[in-house]
N, C-alpha and C positions, 0 to 999 in steps of 0.2 A: 324298223318297225315303228308305227305310231300307235301309242296307247292312249285311249280316252278313259280316264278314271272318274268315277262318280261317287261322291257320298250319297247316302239315301235320304235320311230324314231331314226335312226342310230344305233339301237340295233338289232331288227328283220328286219327292213327295212334299206336299204342303203341310204335312203332319209329321209327328214323331211316331213311327210304327211301334216301337217298344212301349212307349207310354200308352198308346192307343190300344195295344194288345192287353196291357194290364187293366185298363178301364173296361175293355170288352169282357175279360174274364170275371170282373166284378159283376157285370150284368148277368153272366151265366150262373152266378151264385157260388163261384169258386173261392171267394174270400169274404171276410167281414168288411163290408164296404168302407166305413169311415177309417178304420185302421189301415187298410191297404192303400187307399187314396192318399192319406197323409204321408205315408212312407214313400209312395211312388212319387209324389210331388217333391218331397225332400231330395230324393235321388236325382230327379230331373233338374232341380235348382243347382245341385252340385255339378251336374253335367254342363249346364249353361255357364257356370262360373269357372269351369276347367278344373274342378277339385274332386271329381267323382272317383271313388274307389270301385273300379270295375268288377273286382272279384266279389265284393259285398253285394253289389247291385245284381250281378248275374245270379248269385245264389237266391236272392229275393225274387227276381223277375221270372226265373225259370222253374222254381220249385213246384208250382201247381201243375204245369203240363207234364213235368217229369213224373210226378206222382200218379197222374191219371193214365199213363201208358199210351202207346202209339195209336190205338184205334180211336179212343175218345179225344185225344189231342188233335189228331188229323181231322176229325169231324168238326171240332171247334174251330180249327184254323180255316177250313173251307168256308165256314159261315163268316168268320172274320174277314176273309177276302171279299166275299159277296157284299157284306153289310158295311164295311169300314174302308177297306183299301180300294176296291174298284171305284166307288163313288169319288174318292179323293184324287185319283190319277188324272192329271191334266194333259190335254193334247200337246201343250207346249213342251212338256217334259218328254213325252213319247217322241216328238219330232226332233228334239235335240239329240236323243240317243240314236235315232234313225239316221240323222245327218252324219254322225260319225261312222255308223255302220256303212252307209252308202259310200263314204270316202275311203272305205277299206281299212279303217282303224280297228284295232282290237279293243273291245269294250269290256271294262271290268267295273263292277260295283264293289266298293270297299267301305265297309260300315262297322261301327262299334256295336251294332245290334246283333243278337245271336243268330246262328244259322237256321234254327227252327223257324223263327219268325220271318226271316228275310228271304230264304231261298224261293218260296213261291212268289214273292213280290218281284224278285229279279226276273223270274220266268215271264211275268206279265210284261216286263219291259223288253223281253226278248234277249236277255243277257244270261248266258250260261256260266260265265266266269264270275264267281262271287268270293270275295274275301270278307269274311264275317267272323265274329267271335265263335270259335268252335268249342263244343262241349265234350267232356269225357263221356264215353259210352260204358254201360255196365256189361256184365257177362252175356246178356241177351242181345246186346247191340242197341239198347235204348239209351236215350240221353240221361245223364245225371246233371245236377245243377252246378258242377264245377267246370272251370275253364280248362281247355286242353291247349297247351302251347302258349304262344304269345297272343294276348288279346289285342285286337285291331283298334286301339284307342291311342290318340296322341302319337308319341314316338313309335308305338306298336304298329301303326299303319305303315311307317317307313320300313320297319323290320319285316313285316308280313309281305310287303311288295318286293323287298329284296329276296325273300325266300321264294316267291313266285318266279322272279327273274332267274334265280339260280336253277330252279326246276326246269325252266324253259331253255337253259343253256345260254342265258343272256346276262348282260350287265347294264348298268345305267347308261353307259356310253353307246349301247346298241339300240336304244329306244328313244323316241321323241315323245315326251309325256305331257299330257294335258290333264289337269285335275280340277274338278268342279266341287266346291264345298261352301257351306254356309257358316261354318263353325270355327271359333278360335281354337278348339281342340285339334283342328286339322292343320294348324300352322306348321308343324314339323314337316308334313308331306307337301304342303303348298310351297314351302321354301326349298324343297328338294327337286320338284319337277321342273320341266322346261317352261311350261305355260300354266301358271296358276290362274284360276278364275274364281273370284269371290262371288258366289251365287246366292242371292237372297241373304246377304251376309248379316251376322249379328253385329252389334255396335263395335266390338273390339276388332273383329276381322275387317269391318268396313274402314276403320281408322288405319289399320295396317295397309290395306289395299290402296287407300289414297296416298299414304306415305311412300309406298314402294312403286306406285304407278301400275298396279295390277288392274286388269279389266274387272269391272263390276257388272254382273248380269242379274237383272231383276226378272227372273224367269216367271214368277208369279208372287202376289202378295202373300206374306206369311199369315197363317191362321193363329 
């Protein structure tokens, strides 16, 4: 089996969906603007540096939609898709995913952003299989702002993909894996797959890709 694995933010999307969602909810009036943006930017800087505490970040980033409940959160996300995500999606990214689908590859998006934000985005790319940060549900089945299981960040992406393989009755030797990512945070999985592709890479990943002879794909300029 051939697996085509895609990071999402700055790989298939030229933006960070998690950060953009936070900025969008500020515009909705869900937060005190200056305080939220400062904290959001601090967390994003830690992500870029590879030092993010994912549990702290998810508590911060998901608190507002968890508090508002499923109906209001769904309405807000639909607006977010129309106003922020759809305009950002590039034909080059859609074509790359479609190329793998046409080749018969099994396509998975694997992201450190939470499932609430990313599942509708994966659907736009025609991808049903999503490995994202999963959230604990309350007694009514709605999200809380605590992480469930292994967060899909850094080494966690390797663990989550191993869990996926196990559920499918597969092991690493049974699959031919290609992984596209922009981020140094994804080096553990890039080093584990058969075909790593540094896609719109950050400076650290670009240097590693040059050193290891990995292909570098400039799918589109970063924003």
